[in-house]
C-alpha positions in Angstrom: -216.9 172.3 -110.4 -213.3 172.4 -109.1 -211.8 169.3 -107.4 -208.7 169.4 -105.3 -206.3 167.3 -107.1 -204.5 166.1 -104.0 -205.7 165.7 -100.3 -204.5 168.6 -97.8 -203.7 167.2 -94.5 -204.8 168.6 -91.5 -201.4 169.8 -90.5 -201.0 171.8 -93.9 -204.8 173.2 -93.3 -203.8 174.3 -89.7 -200.4 176.0 -90.6 -202.3 177.7 -93.4 -204.6 179.0 -91.0 -202.1 180.0 -88.1 -202.2 183.4 -88.2 -206.0 183.3 -87.2 -204.8 181.7 -83.8 -201.9 183.5 -83.0 -202.8 185.4 -79.6 -201.5 188.9 -78.6 -198.4 188.9 -76.1 -199.8 189.3 -72.2 -198.2 192.7 -71.0 -198.5 193.7 -67.5 -197.0 197.2 -66.1 -193.6 197.9 -64.6 -194.3 199.2 -60.7 -191.5 201.4 -60.9 -191.8 203.0 -64.1 -195.6 202.0 -65.0 -194.3 200.9 -68.6 -196.0 197.9 -70.2 -193.5 194.8 -70.0 -193.6 191.1 -70.6 -194.5 189.0 -67.2 -191.3 187.5 -65.8 -189.0 190.0 -67.6 -186.6 192.8 -66.2 -188.0 196.1 -67.1 -185.9 197.7 -70.5 -187.1 201.2 -69.4 -185.8 201.2 -65.7 -184.0 197.8 -65.0 -185.9 196.5 -62.2 -187.5 193.4 -61.7 -189.7 192.5 -58.4 -188.8 195.7 -56.8 -185.0 195.4 -57.0 -182.7 196.8 -59.6 -181.3 194.1 -61.8 -179.5 196.3 -64.6 -177.8 199.8 -64.3 -179.7 201.2 -67.3 -178.5 204.4 -66.8 -174.9 203.6 -66.8 -175.0 202.2 -70.3 -176.5 205.5 -71.7 -174.4 208.6 -72.9 -174.5 211.4 -70.9 -177.4 213.3 -73.3 -179.6 210.2 -72.8 -179.1 209.9 -69.2 -180.6 213.3 -68.6 -183.8 212.7 -70.9 -184.0 209.4 -69.0 -183.8 211.0 -65.6 -186.4 213.8 -66.6 -188.7 210.8 -67.6 -188.2 209.2 -64.2 -188.8 212.0 -62.1 -192.1 212.7 -64.2 -193.4 209.6 -63.7 -192.7 209.6 -60.0 -194.9 212.9 -60.0 -197.4 211.6 -61.8 -198.1 208.4 -59.5 -201.6 208.4 -58.2 -201.6 208.5 -54.3 -202.7 205.4 -52.4 -204.9 205.5 -49.2 -201.8 205.2 -47.2 -200.3 208.3 -48.7 -203.6 210.2 -48.4 -203.8 209.5 -44.6 -200.2 210.6 -44.0 -201.1 214.4 -44.1 
């Protein structure tokens, strides 16, 4: 029967097994564009954080990319589900 020549410390053992313990990142949805983002971070898609625009994302894009991004934003705004308040406005 094989016997280890050296004693493995608990630290070495745990570092070897680290891939078993790594948790997936917690994600939330952006309130403006409904894309998954990390909590407490500005949305990279729309540039909003806590309902305020922090970064002008469209200003940093080329003309072609800006048109595509604006179309995506308009689509997501149309697809938003209606809340009880929106339904009662009719």
